[in-house]
Legacy VTK file of the C-alpha trace (Angstrom):
# vtk DataFile Version 3.0
C-alpha trace
ASCII
DATASET POLYDATA
POINTS 322 float
0.022 0.047 0.045
1.803 3.115 -1.325
1.401 6.845 -0.272
-0.385 8.528 -3.176
-0.685 11.871 -1.948
-0.536 14.122 1.268
-3.560 14.096 3.245
-4.683 17.293 5.001
-8.006 18.430 6.302
-10.655 15.738 6.624
-9.238 12.213 5.677
-9.458 10.804 2.182
-8.691 7.193 1.591
-7.437 8.248 -1.800
-4.402 9.355 -0.216
-3.451 5.723 -0.280
-3.320 3.377 -3.484
-2.833 -0.314 -3.793
0.275 -1.382 -5.560
1.812 -4.698 -6.588
5.566 -4.947 -6.175
8.090 -7.963 -6.177
8.734 -9.625 -2.857
12.009 -7.780 -1.638
15.253 -9.645 -0.856
16.520 -8.894 2.580
19.954 -7.107 2.885
22.386 -7.960 5.785
21.056 -7.015 8.938
17.318 -7.249 7.526
14.558 -9.888 7.724
11.710 -10.637 5.300
8.298 -10.911 7.165
4.953 -12.279 5.934
2.435 -9.884 7.470
-0.524 -11.408 9.152
-2.249 -8.620 11.198
-1.889 -4.928 10.541
-2.729 -2.382 13.275
-4.995 0.958 12.390
-4.211 3.629 14.460
-5.124 7.284 14.899
-1.368 7.969 14.236
-1.653 6.341 10.886
-3.824 9.158 9.784
-1.467 11.729 11.319
1.558 10.205 9.607
-0.256 10.733 6.315
-0.223 14.540 6.646
3.584 13.973 5.743
4.421 16.727 8.333
7.878 16.516 9.779
6.724 18.611 12.659
3.991 16.511 13.841
5.510 13.175 13.343
8.573 11.174 14.137
7.889 9.030 11.060
9.299 10.213 7.892
6.994 9.547 4.893
6.680 10.942 1.320
4.647 10.509 -1.738
5.562 7.088 -3.262
6.786 5.463 -0.188
5.104 2.249 1.160
2.812 3.259 4.040
4.213 1.897 7.317
2.751 0.728 10.653
2.515 -1.539 13.540
2.099 -5.224 12.391
2.512 -8.759 13.430
3.935 -11.404 11.126
6.121 -14.326 10.717
9.885 -14.367 9.638
10.278 -15.767 6.107
14.108 -15.013 5.724
16.474 -13.573 7.765
19.982 -12.120 7.388
19.760 -10.498 10.978
21.304 -12.094 14.413
18.534 -13.240 16.639
15.854 -13.982 14.083
15.228 -17.091 12.236
12.415 -18.219 9.728
9.242 -19.137 11.601
9.570 -16.711 14.276
6.669 -14.756 15.381
7.454 -10.953 15.425
5.543 -7.624 15.831
7.061 -4.160 15.208
7.058 -1.463 12.580
7.281 -2.180 8.742
5.605 -1.705 5.425
1.955 -2.117 4.675
2.349 -5.270 2.585
1.885 -8.886 2.443
5.687 -9.093 2.541
7.853 -6.533 3.989
11.627 -5.978 4.988
12.018 -5.154 8.682
15.100 -3.887 10.706
15.862 -5.592 14.049
15.994 -2.226 15.993
12.120 -1.919 15.044
10.857 -5.462 15.726
10.486 -7.697 18.616
10.358 -11.712 18.582
7.765 -13.156 20.571
7.736 -16.775 22.179
4.543 -18.550 20.905
2.045 -19.030 23.691
-1.219 -20.846 23.059
-2.767 -18.552 25.873
-1.938 -15.473 24.034
-3.394 -14.959 20.375
-1.673 -13.005 17.721
-4.130 -10.049 18.008
-2.749 -9.581 21.401
0.492 -8.513 20.159
-1.362 -5.411 18.468
-3.219 -4.629 21.566
-1.829 -5.539 25.137
1.559 -6.235 24.327
2.017 -3.521 21.740
2.560 0.302 21.427
-1.171 0.280 22.673
-0.929 -1.566 25.926
2.581 -0.144 26.574
1.422 3.366 26.065
-1.231 2.820 28.607
1.230 1.295 31.222
3.812 3.745 30.718
1.566 6.667 30.460
-0.021 5.643 33.828
2.724 4.243 35.952
5.827 6.093 34.479
4.545 9.617 33.335
1.418 9.815 35.346
2.986 8.301 38.618
-0.460 6.436 39.337
-1.471 6.278 43.123
-4.275 3.976 44.464
-5.948 7.028 45.978
-6.195 8.816 42.428
-9.540 9.652 40.669
-8.433 8.775 37.071
-10.374 10.343 34.230
-9.739 8.808 30.776
-10.891 10.320 27.378
-11.765 7.878 24.449
-12.186 5.406 27.191
-13.790 2.904 25.123
-10.884 2.759 22.580
-8.152 0.375 22.146
-5.768 2.360 24.521
-8.222 4.042 26.740
-9.916 0.539 27.695
-6.580 -0.769 28.873
-5.956 2.417 30.820
-9.322 1.996 32.574
-8.473 -1.673 33.555
-4.966 -1.086 34.738
-6.163 1.884 36.799
-9.050 -0.347 38.249
-6.510 -3.143 39.125
-4.400 -0.610 40.878
-7.311 0.282 43.048
-8.327 3.649 41.677
-11.569 5.295 41.151
-11.849 5.437 37.463
-14.336 7.811 35.167
-14.442 7.478 31.477
-15.514 9.862 28.826
-16.747 8.235 25.496
-19.027 9.005 22.556
-22.314 7.505 22.469
-24.740 5.188 24.566
-23.109 2.056 23.331
-19.645 2.894 24.232
-20.686 4.447 27.800
-22.550 1.163 28.405
-19.437 -0.951 27.588
-17.408 0.931 30.070
-20.015 0.759 32.890
-21.249 -2.913 32.299
-18.095 -4.604 31.137
-15.013 -2.638 32.545
-16.839 -1.367 35.813
-15.933 2.202 35.127
-18.048 5.206 35.915
-18.917 7.458 33.008
-19.332 11.336 32.736
-22.899 12.159 32.185
-22.825 15.616 33.594
-20.252 18.243 34.179
-16.825 16.937 35.407
-17.039 19.337 38.324
-20.369 17.334 39.605
-18.682 13.885 39.091
-15.221 14.903 40.408
-15.984 17.532 43.295
-12.598 17.293 44.724
-10.889 17.592 41.091
-9.059 15.147 38.849
-5.989 13.836 40.096
-4.839 11.993 36.982
-6.153 12.637 33.371
-5.116 10.201 30.531
-5.993 12.375 27.531
-6.415 10.853 23.952
-8.485 13.423 22.422
-7.388 17.034 23.238
-9.362 20.204 22.390
-12.524 21.124 24.443
-12.302 18.038 26.511
-8.672 18.540 27.848
-9.525 22.319 28.629
-12.810 20.946 30.614
-10.350 18.817 32.735
-7.924 21.804 32.884
-10.790 23.605 34.628
-11.402 20.630 37.244
-7.834 19.664 38.266
-7.222 18.641 41.729
-4.053 20.011 43.550
-0.884 18.413 41.894
-2.769 16.886 39.008
-0.859 15.032 36.367
-2.184 15.125 32.897
-0.568 12.670 30.334
-1.202 13.468 26.636
-1.397 10.170 24.612
-3.160 11.487 21.672
-5.214 14.496 20.133
-7.870 12.771 17.972
-10.072 16.004 17.962
-7.223 17.883 16.201
-5.956 15.391 13.617
-8.494 16.215 10.769
-8.117 19.917 10.915
-7.217 21.761 7.592
-4.205 23.459 9.365
-2.535 24.707 12.621
-4.556 27.803 12.539
-7.691 25.851 13.049
-6.368 24.111 16.218
-8.370 24.342 19.363
-6.688 26.806 21.931
-7.001 25.664 25.261
-7.955 28.818 27.419
-7.357 27.041 31.010
-3.564 26.267 30.608
-2.853 28.855 33.138
-4.486 26.751 35.650
-1.493 24.272 35.649
0.343 27.007 37.536
-2.295 27.734 40.114
-2.939 23.907 40.744
0.854 23.184 40.868
-0.101 20.572 38.054
1.796 19.045 35.389
1.146 18.013 31.938
3.453 15.704 29.539
3.370 14.281 26.203
5.129 11.104 25.184
5.398 8.462 22.474
5.816 4.649 23.515
8.784 4.453 21.175
10.888 6.734 23.758
10.785 3.728 26.116
11.593 1.205 23.493
14.559 -0.125 25.633
12.067 -0.830 28.558
9.333 -2.764 26.519
10.091 -5.919 28.100
9.581 -4.547 31.454
6.143 -3.242 30.824
5.257 -6.462 28.898
6.100 -8.341 32.114
3.908 -6.069 34.016
0.904 -6.494 31.814
1.276 -10.234 31.069
-0.081 -11.489 34.636
-2.883 -8.960 34.340
-3.807 -10.431 30.992
-3.395 -14.162 31.952
-5.417 -13.739 35.030
-8.364 -11.923 33.143
-7.828 -8.550 34.928
-6.955 -7.066 31.523
-8.863 -7.892 28.352
-8.756 -6.360 24.885
-11.562 -6.521 22.146
-10.402 -6.807 18.496
-12.097 -5.466 15.524
-10.682 -7.246 12.589
-11.283 -5.908 8.968
-10.419 -8.609 6.279
-8.045 -7.799 3.441
-5.160 -5.328 3.092
-7.103 -3.659 0.305
-9.415 -2.200 2.803
-6.898 -0.667 5.128
-7.323 2.835 3.585
-11.042 2.612 4.332
-10.294 1.383 7.923
-8.657 4.455 8.857
-11.989 6.246 8.285
-13.811 3.667 10.216
-11.472 4.471 13.281
-11.756 8.273 12.900
-15.681 7.847 12.740
-15.630 5.728 15.877
-17.207 2.882 13.962
-14.861 0.250 15.399
-15.624 -1.922 18.448
-12.347 -2.888 19.942
-8.623 -2.610 18.631
-8.926 -2.105 14.917
-6.539 -4.230 12.678
-6.505 -5.803 9.161
-5.948 -9.187 8.592
-3.506 -9.353 5.570
LINES 1 323
322 0 1 2 3 4 5 6 7 8 9 10 11 12 13 14 15 16 17 18 19 20 21 22 23 24 25 26 27 28 29 30 31 32 33 34 35 36 37 38 39 40 41 42 43 44 45 46 47 48 49 50 51 52 53 54 55 56 57 58 59 60 61 62 63 64 65 66 67 68 69 70 71 72 73 74 75 76 77 78 79 80 81 82 83 84 85 86 87 88 89 90 91 92 93 94 95 96 97 98 99 100 101 102 103 104 105 106 107 108 109 110 111 112 113 114 115 116 117 118 119 120 121 122 123 124 125 126 127 128 129 130 131 132 133 134 135 136 137 138 139 140 141 142 143 144 145 146 147 148 149 150 151 152 153 154 155 156 157 158 159 160 161 162 163 164 165 166 167 168 169 170 171 172 173 174 175 176 177 178 179 180 181 182 183 184 185 186 187 188 189 190 191 192 193 194 195 196 197 198 199 200 201 202 203 204 205 206 207 208 209 210 211 212 213 214 215 216 217 218 219 220 221 222 223 224 225 226 227 228 229 230 231 232 233 234 235 236 237 238 239 240 241 242 243 244 245 246 247 248 249 250 251 252 253 254 255 256 257 258 259 260 261 262 263 264 265 266 267 268 269 270 271 272 273 274 275 276 277 278 279 280 281 282 283 284 285 286 287 288 289 290 291 292 293 294 295 296 297 298 299 300 301 302 303 304 305 306 307 308 309 310 311 312 313 314 315 316 317 318 319 320 321
C-alpha cells in the first residue's frame, strides 16, 4: 500500500493506493516478514499529513505506508531472528515487507496469547497505557482517574490497569453504546454531567487521547498536583491547518494547581518494552486485562479502515488481517 498524496484536512482514503511489487530480498541486517495482522491507529492518519513537525516517522509520496504489524519471519539475515519466528513491530503495509531488528520484537509462541494481543496488550497500545499511567502519570491507588476516549483500544486498557491498581476511574466516551461498555464490562463510571459534579474534589490524573475542548474542561477541574498525560489528540487530527487548532484557555491553571502536563510516544521507552510487557502479562493471563479486537479482512481495505477508526465505528482494537 503506497502513499499517493499528502492528506490534509478531512481524511480521504484516496491518499493511499494499492500497488503490486516484487517480494523484496533482505540485505545484511534485515529480515523478510510475511504480515498477518496490521494495526490501524489514529497516528496512521497523522503520519499521512507528511508533516515532519507532527510526526517522528518520515514519509513521502511514493513511499510504502508503514505501521505496527504482526507477522512471521520468512527469511533472516539478522542475528537473533530465524524463519518461523513470530514478530511484531514497525514495517511497511504489504503482504511481505522488510524489517530492521531495531524496530521489531520476537515473541515466544504461547497458546494462551492470540496474535491479536500483540497489536493490543503487548504492543504500542498496551505499553502506552502502562507507561503513561505508571511512568509519566505516577499513578497512586488514591487517585481519581479520568480517561478520554475510554472505550478505545488504549483508553479501555488504561481503565482496566487503573482499576486493577485500586483507583476510582471515570471514562469519557462518545455515544450510549460505548458508555454502556465502560460501565457494564469494565466497571468504570462515565461522565454524564459536568466534570465538576462528577469530580467535586477535582481530577488527580487525566489520561488524554482527544485534546481540544475535552482537555480544556479537565484543566478547569484539576485537583492539586494533578497530572495530565497526553497520549493523543484525535479531535485535532483532521483539521485543515494549525490555525484551526483548538486553543486551550485553561492552561494557566496548571500554574495555580501546581499541576503537570506531559506528552510522550511509547517508542521513547523502546529499551524498556520487556519491563512493561512483564507487568501486563500477569494481568492479561489472570483475566484482569482484556482487549477486544475489530478485524477487517484484506489489506485492500486498510485505507477505508482509517476512516472507520476516525468515525468511531470500530468495536475494539482495529486491525486488518492481511
